[in-house]
C-alpha positions in Angstrom: -106.1 -94.3 61.4 -107.6 -91.8 59.7 -108.8 -89.7 62.4 -105.4 -89.5 63.0 -105.1 -88.1 59.5 -107.5 -85.4 59.7 -106.2 -84.8 62.9 -103.0 -83.6 61.5 -104.4 -82.0 58.5 -106.5 -79.5 60.9 -103.2 -79.0 62.7 -101.1 -77.9 59.3 -103.8 -75.9 58.7 -104.7 -74.2 61.9 -100.7 -73.1 62.1 -100.7 -72.5 58.1 -103.6 -69.7 58.9 -101.3 -68.3 62.3 -98.3 -67.6 59.9 -100.6 -65.9 56.9 -102.3 -63.6 59.5 -98.5 -63.0 60.9 -97.4 -62.4 57.9 -100.1 -60.0 56.7 -99.3 -58.2 60.1 -95.7 -57.6 59.6 -96.6 -56.1 55.8 -98.9 -53.8 57.6 -96.1 -52.6 60.1 -93.8 -52.3 57.1 -96.1 -50.0 54.8 -97.4 -47.8 58.1 -92.9 -47.3 58.7 -92.3 -46.8 55.0 -95.5 -44.0 54.8 -93.7 -42.2 57.5 -92.5 -38.6 56.1 -88.9 -38.2 58.0 -88.7 -34.6 59.0 -85.7 -32.6 57.3 -83.5 -31.3 59.8 -82.6 -27.6 59.3 -79.8 -26.3 57.1 -76.6 -24.6 58.7 -75.9 -21.2 59.0 -73.0 -20.4 56.9 -71.7 -17.0 58.0 -70.5 -14.8 55.3 -66.6 -14.4 53.9 -64.5 -11.3 54.8 -62.8 -9.4 52.4 -59.3 -11.4 51.1 -56.6 -9.3 50.8 -54.7 -10.0 47.2 -51.9 -12.4 47.2 -48.4 -10.9 47.6 -45.1 -13.3 46.9 -43.5 -12.2 50.6 -46.6 -14.2 52.5 -45.5 -16.8 51.1 -41.3 -17.0 52.0 -42.1 -19.3 54.9 -43.7 -21.7 52.6 -41.2 -21.4 50.2 -38.2 -22.0 52.6 -39.5 -24.8 53.9 -39.8 -26.8 51.2 -38.7 -29.8 50.9 -36.2 -31.6 48.3 -35.7 -28.2 46.9 -32.2 -26.6 47.6 -32.6 -23.3 45.8 -35.5 -22.2 48.0 -33.1 -22.0 50.9 -31.6 -18.5 51.6 -28.7 -20.4 53.5 -26.1 -21.3 50.9 -25.0 -24.8 51.5 -20.9 -24.7 51.0 -19.0 -27.9 50.1 -17.0 -29.3 52.8 -13.4 -28.1 52.3 -10.6 -31.2 51.0 -8.9 -33.6 53.4 -5.5 -32.4 53.7 -2.8 -34.6 51.6 -1.8 -37.6 53.6 1.8 -37.3 55.1 5.1 -38.0 53.5 5.8 -41.8 53.9 8.5 -42.6 56.8 11.3 -43.9 54.4 12.9 -47.5 55.8 14.3 -48.3 59.0 17.8 -49.9 59.5 17.9 -53.2 59.5 19.6 -53.7 63.0 22.1 -57.0 63.1 23.5 -57.0 66.7 25.5 -55.0 69.2 28.8 -56.3 69.9 31.5 -55.3 72.4 35.1 -56.3 72.2 36.6 -54.2 75.1 36.9 -50.9 72.9 33.3 -49.8 72.8 29.8 -51.5 71.9 29.4 -51.6 68.0 26.2 -51.6 66.2 26.0 -53.8 63.1 23.5 -52.0 60.6 22.1 -52.4 56.6 21.0 -49.1 55.5 18.9 -50.7 52.9 17.8 -54.6 52.8 20.2 -56.4 50.6 22.5 -53.6 51.4 26.1 -54.4 52.6 27.0 -54.6 56.6 28.4 -51.7 58.4 29.3 -50.9 61.8 29.1 -48.1 63.7 30.6 -47.3 66.9 30.5 -44.3 69.5 33.0 -41.3 68.7 34.3 -42.9 65.9 34.3 -40.6 62.5 33.6 -42.5 59.3 34.7 -40.3 56.9 32.1 -37.8 56.3 33.3 -34.3 57.4 30.3 -33.3 59.7 29.8 -37.0 61.2 31.1 -37.6 64.8 29.9 -40.9 65.2 27.2 -42.6 67.2 26.7 -41.3 71.1 23.6 -40.1 72.6 19.4 -40.3 72.1 19.7 -37.5 69.9 21.4 -39.6 67.0 19.6 -41.6 64.8 17.8 -41.4 61.8 17.0 -38.4 59.9 14.6 -38.1 57.3 14.6 -36.1 54.3 18.1 -35.9 53.3 18.4 -38.1 50.3 21.2 -40.2 51.1 21.8 -42.7 53.8 18.7 -41.7 56.2 21.2 -43.2 59.4 23.0 -40.9 61.6 26.3 -40.4 59.8 24.3 -37.1 58.7 21.9 -37.1 61.5 25.3 -37.4 64.3 26.2 -33.7 63.7 26.6 -32.7 67.4 26.7 -36.4 68.8 29.7 -37.2 70.9 
């Protein structure tokens, strides 16, 4: 057994000396690389600057006009849009028609001017007491707007037959 121990001890010493030799070699290579001088690259040639003209405000007009977020630098005046037109007058309430009946003397329509008002019958060609009213007749007769009183055909019926 002691022969095996001596053999293993010799093998460990021999492996250790190989590792030490390789380590020394690598240290030598590292030192030679670190001691080398790297040549400096030549400096680039910079051309001389030309003569510059003095700055004038007129040369910056394009920059001033294209500056974002500044309305006062734009030479084009931005006008406010015109106000919207007023809304049209609302249409007056339409009369409520309860029906049309014909008892042999011509058709009669029963209307109410306003909700809750009194029922009233209108017939074709019959005057209702208004001197300008000629009754209901053709399609030109009908509701008029803006007369202040009754909006139905008694006032709009002028010229109706």
